[in-house]
N, C-alpha and C positions, 0 to 999 in steps of 0.2 A: 527100739522102731525096725519095722521088716518091711523090705519092697517088694511089692506085685511084680512076679515073672510076667503077666504080659502087658507088650508096649502098646496096648490100646487103651489101657485102665484109663481114668478119667480121676481116679483118688488113690495113687499108687500104696502109701503111706499107711501102715499099719503098726499097731499093738505088738509087741513081742509075742504075747499069749495067743494071739490066734490062729488057727492053721490053714485059714482058707479067709481070700480076700473079702474087707467088707462091703466094698465096692462092687465087685464083679464074682467071684465068689470062684475065684481060680485060686489051685492049692498055691501057697508059700513055700513050701519047698520040694528041690529038687531030689530024687530019687531019696525022698527021707531024709536026707542027707545037708545039702545045701541051703540055705537063706540069704537074701542081700541086703545087703545095710546102706548100699547108697550106689544112685548112678555116678560110674567116674566119667563117661562119653556115651555120646549118643551120635549114630549116623542114618543115613537111609534105609539100610540093609543090615544094621544091626548096633549094639552096647556092648559097653563093657562097663561091670559091675562090680563093687568089692564086695563079696561075699563072707560067709561061715561056713564051715567044715564041722559038724557036730560029729561026724566020726574021728576027728584029731582035734578032741578038747577045745572045739569053737574056733579052732585055727583060722587066720584067715587066709582069704585064696581070691584070686581074680579069676572071676566069671564071663566067657565072651559068650553074648547069645547073637544067632542069625536067625533074620525073622524069615519066615514065610508067611508074612502076613498079606493081605489082599489089596491095599494099595501098592504092592510089588509084585505081583504074580502075575501079572502080565506084561513084565519085563524079562521075559523067559531067560533070554541069552546075557542079560545083565545077572540075572539071579544064578545061574548056572557058572557063572564065570566068579559070582564073590564064592558060591560053592566050593568050588573047587581051591581056591584060595584060603578057604577057611580050613579045611582037610588037610591043605597041603599043610599050612601052618600047625596043626596039630602034629602032622609026621615030623615037621622039623623040632618042634620043642621035642618029640619023646627021643627024637635022634643027638640034639644037643642040648637040651637039657641034663647030661651027665657035666658039664663044663659049670663049674660054681659063679658066674659072673653070667648065667642063660638062665632064665625062668627055669622052674621042672614041670614036664606035661602032669595034672595028676587025677587028669580025667578026659573023656572026648563020646561024647555019645549025642543022641535025638530023643526030645519031649514035648510030646504037645505041637508037633510039628516045626518044631524047632530044636536048630544046631547048638550045642553048646561045647565050650573048651572050658578045660577048669587047671588053670596054672597057681604056681606059687607068688605069693603076693610079696613083693618087693616094697620095706617099709624105710621107705628114704624121700631126699627129695630130686625132682630131675634137676638135669644141669640150668634149665631155664629159671625156673623156681628161684636156684641157687646165686644165678647172676643177679636176679632180680632184687635177691635178699642180702646178698652179701656185696654185690658191684663186681665192677670186671676183674677178671681170672689175671692173676699175676704170673712170671714169666714159668717159676717155679710149678708152680700149679697145673700149668700146659703142657710142662714136661712130666708131671705126677698122671696126668688123666691118660697122656701118649704111652706111656711104660705100662696104663695099666688094662687100657683099651686092643690095644695093637697084639696083645697076644691073643684075646679074645679075636679079634678080628683073622689072627691067622690060623685059627683053631676053626673058623667057620668055615674058611677059604678053603681050607685041606679038605675037610667034608663037602668041596662044591658048593655053598651055597654062598650066595649073593643078597645081603638083607637088603637093601638098597633104596632105605630109609632111614639111614645115620642123620641125627639131628640132637640139639640140647635136649628136646624135649621125651626122646628115646633113650636116654642115659639117665639113669638114676642112681646117685651116691648112698648106698646102705647103710642105714644108723649106725649098725649094730659093729662095722668094721671098715667102713669108708670105703669101703673096697666102689667101684663104677660098674655097676649090672645092666647089659645090653637088652633093653624089650623091644616088645612088636615087633616080630616075627611075621605080620600078614602081611606083608610084601616082597618077603624073601623068597628067593628064587632059587631053586635046588636043579643043577645042569649036570649033565656029563660031561668029565672032564676034557672032551674033546667039542664038548658044546658052548665053552666061554665066546660069546660077542655074538652069537644068533638074533636074529630078528624075533624080537617077544615082544609082550606089553609094556606101553611107558609110564612106570610107577616113579614115587618118590617125589620130594617136594621142592618146588620150584626154588631156585635160589642153593641148595644142597648139591642137586643134583648135576652131575656132567654133562657136558651135550650128547655122549652116545647113549646115555640112558633114556634122554627125553626123545630120540628117535628110536627106544625099543632095545638096545645092545647095551650089556650089561659084560664087565670084566670085576677083577679083583681091584684093582686099580679105580672102577666105578665107586667103590666103598670108600679106597683111602680118601679121595675127593672131598667128600662127602664129611669123612670126619675132620680132612683141613680147613673148609670152609668152615665147619664146627669150632674149631677151635679159632679160629680167625675171629668170630664173631662172638665169643668167649672174652677174648683179651679184648676186643673193642666196644663191646657192649653195644651197639649199634645196627641197625636193619643191615643187611647184606647190600640195599641198594646203593646205602651211601658208602660204601667203600669198593663201589666201581665207578670207573670212568668209562660212560658209554661212547665218548667220542674218540677215547683211544683206543677204546677195546682193551683196556687193560685193569688190574684189581690194583688201587690205591693206597688198602689198609696200613701199608708202614706209615706211610704221610698222614694218614687219618690218628695211628696212634701220637705222631711226632709232634701235629698239632693240639693233642690232648694234653701234652707235655710228659709223653710216656716213649718207651719202645722198648726192645726187645732185643734180644742177642743178635749178631750175624749168621751165629749156628741156628741160632733157631728160626730164623725168620729165612734162610733159604732153605730149611727144611718144609716149612710151610709151605713158602713160593712152590716148590716143586712137587707138592702133593695136590698145588689145585693148578696144575698146568691143564690148558684147554688141551693141548697136542696129547694124547694117552701115549706116542712113544715115549715122549718126555716124561709123563709123570712114573711116580715108584709103582712097579708092578706087584709087591709084595709088600706086607707086612711087615715080614724078616725082614727087608731092604732099609725099611726107614727104620727101625729099632738098630740096627747096625751105625747108619749115622746119627742116631739119636746118642748112642753112647757114646760112639768117638766125637761127637759133639759137645761132651761134657765138659764145664770150661777148665780149662788149660791148667789153674790154680787149685790144690784140694789139700785139708787139712791135713798134716801130718803130727800136730802134738797141742794135747790143750792143756794151758795152766789152770791150774781152777783152785778154789778154796780161798780166795782174794776179796778185797773190797771192791766197790765198783769203779771200773776201769778207766783212768781221764787218760791217759796218754803211755802210747808205748812207743822206743828209738831203738834200733841198732845201733853197738857200739860201732864205727870207722873198719876195726877189724873181722866185722861181724861173729863175732864169739860169743856176745852179751844182748842182752836184751834190758835195756833200763824201763820202769814202769812205776807210773803214778797214782796212786787210788784215794776214795774216800777217805779210810784209814789212815789218811795222813802218815804214808809212807813213801818212800823212795824206795825200790827195791831193784837190784840188779842179778841178771837170772844168766847162768852159762847154757847156752844153747845145746852142746857137744852132752854134757852129762845134765842137763834138765834142771841145774842144784840153783839154789840162791845162794848168792855168794857175797851179796851185803845188802843190810837194809837201814836207811836214813828216816829216822823220823822226826815231824814236825809239830811241836807241843802246841801249836796254834791254830791253824787252818789244816784243811786236806789240799794236799799240793795238786792244783790244778793241771799243770803242762811243764814236762820236762824235755828240754832238746838240746843233743849236744853238736858240735861244732865240727866240722866236716875236718879239722886236725885232731880232734879229742882232745881240747886241751879246756875248753870251755862250754857249760852249761846253762841254759835258761830258762829258770824254772818260774813258778806262779803260783797263785794261791787263789785267785779268781776275785782281787780287787784289780785297782790300776798301776800295781807294783810289778813289774820285770827285775827277777834278781839275776844277777850274771857270777855264777860260780867257776872256779877254778877247780877242775876232777881230780887232776893228782893232788892238790894238799886237801882240797873240799873245803876251801875256804870260801867265805861272800866275797867277791871283786866289789860289785858296785850295786848299785838298783835303779832300776830308770823308772820316770814314774809318766804314763798315759795321761794324766788328768782324769779328767770328769768320766767316768764308765769303769767297767771291767777290762781288761785284757783274760780272752779266750783262750787265746793261741800264738804260737811266736813259730820263723823258720828262721835257718839260718841262711844266706848267702854260700854260694861253696866258694868263695874266700873268705870266708867269715868278715867280711867289711860291714854287713846291712843283715841287719834281724827286722825281716817283716811280723806285725803282729795283727790280729784280730780283734777288732773291739766291738763293745755292746752297744756305740755310738754308729754303728752301719756304715764304719772305716775302717781303710787298711793304711795303718800308717807304718813306715819306714825310717830304720835308726839306724844310726853307729852305735855297735853295741859298747866302743870301747871308750867314748867320749860322750854316750848318753843323748846327744844331737840328734832330735828331729828331721827328718831330710825330706819326708813327702809324705801327702795324706792324698788318698782316692777315695774317691765316695764313687758309689753303683746300685750298692745293694738298699732292700727297702727294710731290712732291719738286721736283726745283732749279727757278725760275721763271726763265725763260730769256728772256722779253719782257714787254714794259709799254706801254700806250698811253692817252691818256686823250680823251677831247673833246673839240670846240671849245669848249664850255661849262663845260668843268671837271667836269661833273657824273657824267661816266661813265667808270670804270675800268676794264679789259681786260686780261688777265694770261694769259702759257699757260707752259707748262715741259715738264719729263721726262717728267710722266704723262700728256703726247700729249693733254692736255685746253686749254680756252679757257674761260675763267672772267669772267664781265660783272659789274663789281658797282656798286652807285651811292656812289658816293663819300660824299657826306655823311652816309648811313647808315650805312654799311657793309653794306647788305643786299643778299645774293648775287641778283644776275637770273636767268642761266642760265650751265649748263656746257655746252658745245660739244663734241661729241665724235668727229668728221669724220676728222680724222687719222689713220693708222696709226702715227705716228713723235713726235718731240719736238716741240713747237711752239717754235720759235724767235725768232718775230718778230711783232710786229704794227702797225699803224697804221690810224688812223681818218681818213676824209678831213673836210674842211675845211666840210661842209656837214652830217657827222653822221651820216649817212645810209647808209655803208659803213665796215663793219670788214673790214681784210687782213689774212690770215693767212699764214707762211711758215715750214714744216715740213723736217722732216731727211726726209721722203716726197718729197720733190722738188714738192709742190704746195703752188700760190698758192690761195689760198681766198677769196672774197668774201663776207660774211655783211651782215646789215642786223642794226644793234646792238642797237635797240630790242625788236625779235622775237625776234630769235637765226634767224632761217630764214638757209639756205643760196641765194645770188643765183647765184654764178658759179664757176668752176674755172680757171684757168689755167695750162697748162702750157710749157715750155720750157726749163727749167734742166734740167740733169742731173747735178744732184748737191742736196747739201743746200742749202736755200734759208736763208741768216742775217739777211737783212735786208730790208724792205718800206717805201718812206717814199711817201706824195703831194706832189706838186707844190701849191705855194698855193691855186692855182685851183680843185683834185682832177680834173684832165682829163688828167693824168699822174700814171705810180707808178711807182717806180723800185725795182728790187731786187737782190739781190746773193749770189751762190752759192759755194759750194765748188767749183764747176765753173770759179771763177777769170773769173766775167764779172760785170758790172753789166749788167741787162735794161732797157731805160727802155719802156714800156707808155703806149698811149696811149687814150684812150675813143673808141669809135665810135660811139657812139650815145647 
């Protein structure tokens, strides 16, 4: 199908084989080279068209058409302004199109009293379409967006250009390489280096444009504000009006996220808050400064080693001296790894079932393990002798944790309960209820006062163990919480989930501190080293990752 270039044509669709429109007899080719496949967007003064370039093996292109037809001929001033903007866009694309994430200008000409810009076609989805199709963006996806787009803004600002219309619709994720491409420079303004902030036309899209831009002044910080608003909308998946408290005059996007059961780390939250400051002086002044803070805000925990070639990992735990890691997996083995040499030093096989969990007591002498049934096996780690078995009754035991003094063993159970045991006698001490699904993870603070539990209901519950009072319910994860651990100083709670995320929390306040990415499967286990400077995680992706604290 070929589409007629005549904007007044009443029946613009034509067969590909004809050269002149069957309805209005207009030529269907520009310069005997370009034809239109469909209309992308249409306005009062022009249209954006999807076309083909016959001189480039029918490669697709974008054709922007500016009208000079009768119904706008009497709007001379408006037409002149639009014409200048049109010509300016062509000049900017010629200047900036050398950047791989900005469309390249292919042609600019006039034909039949209409102006045309032909530019590179970017095959992909804009970020609004991606949001609607895939749902809200994760923190990592926003970080990737910023790292991808900020260098583009740095480039255009160094060429004294302000885009003035950054929003999800004007950012396309290119299918061929996943890179983000900034499009639509029709509102962009090129300024002399000393002219930033001078009064001009009031352009931009409501909600994304900062206050100075609505009053006719633009700076690099104006584009950064729009980028910040874009990120916030993609995180929240809501209209920008829903994220603003008009009575207080403040953005409440983080409160909105928390009400929806999610959040971002303080590091990223602070960056986004600074991007959208109303006061120009309080905002980032350059893309380079944002990139620096983004780099500085990379989570303090970094993966330093990956043990691979294993079964799906069920449980990892450090020895008290921090020299070894014990791991259990669905290959029916319990393995012990020496961290300095990265070598496997011991492997114990279970002939019947896969080992579901294995936890070592604080004194290093006792190990509690289970195979996914209602039994908890208590072992002597020195002699490798089975001491006795605890029976949790109906339902499976998913995970256990020792108290610091070794006198209490906590189990998470499929009947939605947390049970407290005396490991020496096997006596059931207490049962805690509150979860609405199976409890997959339990952890105790170093002082034995705080209990954390998580499970199938996607929540983490923090309890005061002595009184049984529920202190916090944490809802960041979008899938089951499989693993929990608390740092030796009691200042960090780490959770691992089926959503592949590892999240760092402050257990006292319930505040989200960091999010760690790296696993490609459900995270089944997390464990701190005795000094709190290392973290081990195990996953369905058949790897164990060792993380170190960088700060």
